C-alpha positions as CSV (number, residue, x, y, z in Angstrom):
1,M,-182.9,263.6,-4.4
2,D,-182.0,264.4,-8.0
3,P,-185.3,264.6,-10.0
4,V,-183.9,262.9,-13.1
5,E,-182.4,260.0,-11.1
6,A,-185.8,259.6,-9.4
7,L,-187.6,259.4,-12.8
8,D,-185.1,257.0,-14.2
9,E,-185.4,254.8,-11.1
10,I,-189.1,254.7,-11.4
11,S,-188.7,253.5,-15.0
12,F,-186.4,250.8,-13.8
13,W,-188.9,249.4,-11.3
14,L,-191.7,249.6,-13.8
15,E,-189.7,247.7,-16.4
16,R,-188.8,245.1,-13.8
17,S,-192.4,244.5,-13.0
18,Q,-193.4,244.3,-16.7
19,A,-195.6,247.4,-16.5
20,P,-197.1,248.6,-19.8
21,T,-194.6,250.2,-22.1
22,F,-196.5,253.4,-22.4
23,K,-196.2,253.9,-18.6
24,V,-192.5,253.3,-18.6
25,Q,-192.0,255.6,-21.6
26,A,-193.9,258.4,-19.9
27,F,-191.3,258.5,-17.1
28,R,-188.4,258.1,-19.5
29,K,-189.7,261.0,-21.6
30,A,-190.2,263.1,-18.5
31,A,-186.6,262.4,-17.4
32,D,-185.3,263.4,-20.8
33,A,-187.3,266.6,-20.7
34,V,-186.2,267.6,-17.2
35,R,-182.6,266.7,-18.0
36,Q,-182.7,269.6,-20.6
37,L,-183.6,272.2,-18.0
38,S,-181.0,274.3,-16.1
39,P,-180.9,274.1,-12.3
40,E,-182.4,277.6,-12.2
41,E,-185.3,276.9,-14.6
42,L,-186.7,273.9,-12.8
43,P,-187.5,275.6,-9.4
44,K,-189.0,278.6,-11.3
45,L,-191.4,276.4,-13.2
46,I,-192.4,274.6,-10.1
47,R,-193.1,277.8,-8.2
48,A,-195.2,279.1,-11.1
49,G,-197.1,275.8,-11.4
50,R,-196.0,275.4,-15.0
51,L,-193.9,272.2,-14.9
52,T,-196.5,270.3,-16.9
53,S,-196.2,272.9,-19.6
54,I,-192.9,271.2,-20.5
55,K,-193.6,268.6,-23.3
56,G,-193.2,265.1,-21.8
57,V,-194.0,266.1,-18.2
58,G,-197.4,264.9,-16.9
59,N,-199.0,265.3,-13.6
60,R,-197.5,262.3,-11.9
61,S,-194.0,263.1,-13.2
62,A,-194.4,266.7,-12.0
63,E,-195.3,265.4,-8.6
64,V,-192.2,263.2,-8.5
65,V,-189.9,266.1,-9.6
66,T,-191.4,268.5,-7.0
67,Q,-191.0,266.0,-4.1
68,A,-187.5,265.1,-5.2
69,L,-186.5,268.8,-5.0
70,E,-188.0,268.9,-1.5
71,E,-185.1,266.6,-0.6
72,K,-187.2,263.6,0.0
73,V,-187.9,260.3,-1.8
74,P,-191.0,260.8,-3.9
75,D,-194.0,258.9,-2.7
76,Y,-194.5,257.0,-5.9
77,L,-190.8,255.9,-6.0
78,A,-190.9,254.9,-2.3
79,D,-193.9,252.6,-3.1
80,L,-192.2,251.1,-6.0
81,R,-189.0,250.5,-4.0
82,E,-191.0,248.7,-1.3
83,R,-192.7,246.5,-3.8
84,G,-189.3,245.9,-5.5
85,T,-188.0,244.1,-2.4
86,E,-190.1,241.1,-3.3
87,S,-188.4,238.5,-5.5
88,L,-189.7,238.2,-9.1
89,A,-189.4,234.4,-9.0
90,S,-190.6,232.0,-6.3
91,G,-187.4,229.9,-6.3
92,G,-183.8,229.7,-7.5
93,D,-182.4,231.8,-4.7
94,T,-179.1,229.8,-4.5
95,L,-178.3,230.1,-8.2
96,R,-179.5,233.7,-8.4
97,A,-177.0,234.6,-5.7
98,A,-174.2,232.8,-7.6
99,L,-174.8,234.7,-10.9
100,R,-172.1,237.2,-11.6
101,G,-173.0,238.5,-15.1
102,D,-175.2,238.4,-18.2
103,L,-174.1,237.6,-21.7
104,H,-177.2,238.9,-23.6
105,S,-178.5,242.5,-23.5
106,H,-179.6,245.2,-25.9
107,S,-179.3,249.0,-26.1
108,N,-180.9,251.7,-28.1
109,W,-178.2,251.1,-30.7
110,S,-180.5,248.3,-32.0
111,D,-184.0,247.5,-30.6
112,G,-183.4,248.3,-26.9
113,G,-185.0,251.3,-25.3
114,S,-182.1,252.8,-23.4
115,P,-178.6,254.1,-23.9
116,I,-175.6,251.8,-23.2
117,E,-174.7,253.9,-20.1
118,S,-178.1,253.4,-18.6
119,M,-177.9,249.6,-19.1
120,V,-174.4,249.6,-17.5
121,A,-175.6,251.7,-14.5
122,A,-178.5,249.3,-13.9
123,A,-176.2,246.3,-14.1
124,R,-173.9,247.8,-11.6
125,T,-176.8,248.6,-9.2
126,L,-177.9,244.9,-9.4
127,G,-174.4,243.8,-8.4
128,R,-173.3,242.4,-11.7
129,E,-169.6,242.0,-12.3
130,Y,-169.9,242.0,-16.1
131,L,-172.5,242.5,-18.9
132,A,-172.2,241.6,-22.5
133,L,-173.6,244.3,-24.9
134,T,-175.1,242.2,-27.7
135,D,-177.1,244.4,-30.1
136,H,-178.4,242.8,-33.3
137,S,-176.6,242.2,-36.5
138,P,-177.3,243.8,-39.9
139,N,-179.8,241.2,-41.3
140,L,-182.3,242.0,-38.6
141,T,-183.3,245.4,-40.1
142,I,-186.6,245.5,-38.1
143,A,-184.4,245.7,-35.0
144,N,-182.0,248.3,-36.4
145,G,-179.2,245.7,-36.6
146,L,-175.6,247.1,-36.6
147,S,-173.6,247.4,-39.7
148,V,-169.8,247.0,-39.6
149,E,-169.4,250.8,-39.4
150,R,-172.0,251.2,-36.5
151,L,-170.5,248.3,-34.6
152,E,-167.0,249.8,-34.9
153,K,-168.4,253.0,-33.3
154,Q,-170.1,251.0,-30.6
155,L,-166.8,249.3,-29.7
156,D,-165.3,252.7,-29.1
157,V,-168.1,253.5,-26.7
158,V,-167.5,250.3,-24.8
159,D,-163.8,251.1,-24.6
160,G,-164.7,254.4,-23.0
161,I,-166.9,252.8,-20.4
162,N,-164.3,250.2,-19.5
163,A,-161.6,252.9,-19.2
164,A,-163.1,253.7,-15.8
165,R,-161.6,250.5,-14.4
166,D,-164.0,250.4,-11.5
167,G,-164.3,246.6,-11.2
168,F,-167.1,246.3,-13.7
169,R,-166.6,245.0,-17.2
170,L,-168.8,245.7,-20.3
171,L,-168.0,242.9,-22.7
172,K,-168.0,243.6,-26.5
173,G,-170.6,241.4,-28.1
174,I,-173.3,240.8,-30.6
175,E,-176.5,238.8,-31.0
176,V,-175.7,237.6,-34.5
177,D,-178.3,236.1,-36.8
178,I,-177.7,232.5,-38.0
179,L,-178.5,233.0,-41.7
180,E,-180.4,230.5,-43.7
181,D,-177.2,228.9,-45.0
182,G,-175.9,228.5,-41.5
183,T,-173.3,231.4,-41.7
184,L,-173.2,234.2,-39.2
185,D,-174.5,237.7,-40.1
186,Q,-171.3,239.7,-39.5
187,T,-167.9,239.7,-41.0
188,P,-165.3,237.3,-39.5
189,T,-163.0,240.3,-39.0
190,M,-165.6,242.1,-36.8
191,L,-166.4,238.9,-34.9
192,D,-162.7,238.4,-34.2
193,R,-162.8,241.7,-32.3
194,L,-165.7,240.7,-30.0
195,D,-165.6,239.1,-26.6
196,V,-169.0,237.4,-26.8
197,V,-171.0,236.1,-29.8
198,V,-174.6,235.0,-29.2
199,A,-175.8,233.2,-32.3
200,S,-179.6,233.1,-32.8
201,V,-182.2,232.3,-35.4
202,H,-184.7,235.1,-36.0
203,S,-186.3,234.3,-39.3
204,K,-188.3,231.5,-41.0
205,L,-188.8,229.8,-37.6
206,R,-191.4,227.4,-39.1
207,S,-188.9,225.7,-41.4
208,D,-188.9,221.9,-41.4
209,A,-186.8,220.1,-38.9
210,K,-184.1,219.1,-41.4
211,T,-183.6,222.6,-42.7
212,M,-183.6,224.2,-39.3
213,T,-181.2,221.6,-37.9
214,K,-178.7,222.2,-40.7
215,R,-179.0,225.9,-40.2
216,M,-178.4,225.7,-36.5
217,L,-175.5,223.3,-36.8
218,G,-173.8,225.8,-39.2
219,G,-174.0,228.5,-36.6
220,I,-172.8,226.3,-33.7
221,S,-169.8,225.1,-35.7
222,D,-168.6,228.6,-36.5
223,P,-165.5,229.1,-34.3
224,H,-166.8,232.5,-33.2
225,T,-170.0,231.3,-31.6
226,N,-170.0,231.2,-27.8
227,V,-173.7,231.0,-26.9
228,L,-176.7,229.5,-28.8
229,G,-179.5,232.1,-28.1
230,H,-183.2,231.2,-27.4
231,C,-182.9,228.1,-29.4
232,T,-186.6,227.3,-30.1
233,G,-187.7,230.9,-30.8
234,R,-190.9,230.2,-29.0
235,L,-193.2,232.8,-27.3
236,V,-195.4,231.7,-24.5
237,Q,-197.0,235.0,-23.5
238,G,-196.8,238.7,-23.9
239,S,-197.8,241.6,-26.2
240,R,-196.5,239.8,-29.3
241,G,-198.8,236.9,-28.8
242,T,-197.6,233.3,-28.7
243,R,-195.4,231.3,-31.1
244,P,-194.7,227.6,-31.2
245,E,-191.2,226.1,-30.9
246,S,-189.1,225.6,-34.0
247,E,-188.6,222.0,-35.1
248,F,-185.1,220.7,-35.1
249,D,-183.1,217.6,-34.0
250,A,-182.4,218.8,-30.5
251,A,-180.3,215.8,-29.5
252,R,-178.0,216.4,-32.4
253,V,-177.9,220.2,-31.9
254,F,-177.0,219.8,-28.2
255,K,-174.4,217.2,-28.9
256,E,-172.7,219.6,-31.3
257,C,-173.0,222.4,-28.7
258,A,-171.2,220.2,-26.2
259,E,-168.5,219.3,-28.7
260,W,-167.9,222.8,-29.9
261,G,-168.0,224.4,-26.4
262,V,-171.0,226.5,-27.2
263,A,-173.2,227.3,-24.1
264,V,-177.0,226.8,-24.4
265,E,-178.7,229.9,-23.4
266,I,-181.4,229.8,-20.7
267,N,-183.3,232.9,-21.8
268,S,-184.9,234.5,-18.8
269,R,-187.5,236.7,-20.6
270,P,-190.9,235.7,-19.2
271,E,-192.4,235.6,-22.7
272,R,-189.7,233.2,-24.0
273,Q,-188.8,230.7,-21.2
274,D,-186.6,229.2,-23.8
275,P,-185.5,226.4,-24.0
276,P,-188.5,224.6,-22.5
277,D,-187.9,222.3,-19.6
278,N,-187.6,219.1,-21.6
279,L,-184.9,220.6,-23.8
280,I,-182.9,221.9,-20.9
281,T,-182.9,218.4,-19.5
282,L,-181.8,217.0,-22.9
283,A,-179.0,219.6,-23.1
284,L,-177.9,218.8,-19.5
285,D,-177.7,215.1,-20.4
286,A,-175.7,216.0,-23.5
287,G,-173.0,217.6,-21.4
288,C,-173.7,221.2,-22.4
289,L,-172.7,224.3,-20.7
290,F,-175.4,226.9,-20.1
291,S,-175.6,230.7,-19.9
292,I,-178.5,232.2,-17.9
293,D,-179.2,235.5,-19.7
294,S,-181.7,238.3,-19.4
295,D,-182.0,239.3,-23.1
296,A,-182.8,242.7,-21.5
297,H,-184.0,245.5,-23.8
298,A,-184.3,248.0,-20.9
299,P,-182.5,248.5,-17.6
300,G,-185.2,247.0,-15.4
301,Q,-185.3,243.8,-17.5
302,L,-181.8,243.0,-16.4
303,D,-183.3,241.6,-13.2
304,F,-185.1,238.9,-15.3
305,L,-182.2,236.7,-14.5
306,Q,-184.2,235.6,-11.5
307,Y,-186.6,233.7,-13.7
308,G,-183.8,231.9,-15.5
309,A,-182.2,231.0,-12.2
310,E,-185.5,229.7,-10.9
311,R,-185.9,227.3,-13.9
312,A,-182.3,226.2,-13.9
313,E,-182.3,225.4,-10.2
314,A,-185.6,223.5,-10.4
315,L,-184.2,221.4,-13.3
316,G,-180.9,220.6,-11.4
317,V,-178.5,222.4,-13.6
318,P,-175.2,222.5,-11.7
319,K,-173.8,225.9,-10.9
320,E,-170.4,225.0,-12.3
321,R,-171.9,224.4,-15.8
322,I,-173.5,227.8,-15.9
323,V,-170.9,230.2,-17.4
324,T,-172.6,233.3,-16.0
325,T,-171.8,232.1,-12.5
326,W,-168.1,232.1,-13.3
327,P,-165.7,234.9,-12.2
328,L,-164.7,237.2,-15.1
329,E,-161.2,235.8,-15.4
330,Q,-162.6,232.2,-15.8
331,L,-165.2,233.4,-18.2
332,Q,-162.7,235.3,-20.4
333,E,-160.4,232.2,-20.4
334,W,-163.3,230.1,-21.7
335,L,-164.2,232.8,-24.3
336,S,-160.6,233.0,-25.5
337,L,-160.6,229.3,-26.4
338,K,-162.7,230.2,-29.4
339,K,-160.3,232.9,-30.6
């Protein structure tokens, strides 16, 4: 098989299993290094036993490349594929099968680790019908948020991908910060050009409940907002440590979500699990729509939707109220209501 494809697929399976970042990056770097070599150079380096002299190629990566060129699936990849047949979650199979897309993902244009094309390829492999590219907005400088100029360039890239017309749709989107005054961190003109706007709070998460509620309501009432992202901002595990839930009037926030037609995100990242179960139930009782999203920052993380489906199914969220189970035409009709 193609050595670069083998290395990229290994990275995918490692990301999916939440392997340490350094291990994933080792295979990504090896793939990038091998990609630069001509078809003639690679066999010569292998025959000379000098493949590891290439910066970024270690012993395991060299073994994978060598076996791939022998026209067989590398042993390491075969093992990962076998382990990958097991579900990530212990439930939610019915909802997982019903999911058609994902409205929250990141590329290396902001704080994701992979090119847009790699995210799209993984989404296609997983059987998604659509994926929203929602890189961060300018205020989140730590995540390399997109200025107007950079977002305009990204939209051209999305148009190029969609020109293939192969049945898959990459939706133009953004994860836009809800600023302290409740406004959205991108110009209305740019937001008008997008298919999907996920509005999230990323700063001053320990504000008092009154301040946070007012801020969130401002974002929800903006006519551009389609999805309220990871509403409590909590972290329950992972390398960044833990973080408590933000304090806000959840009953009022979800009431406004229902009235403004804003879906409440069920964020599938294992370290977030946001909203917590009690708030999902509260949003359900308030009549909210939901969006089960991966918030993927790498291709393998797109399969995190399994975790969101498991939680939603356990809490009795009806399929028809989950917008990411809707066919693209129905989803686009709902999104267009905010235009």
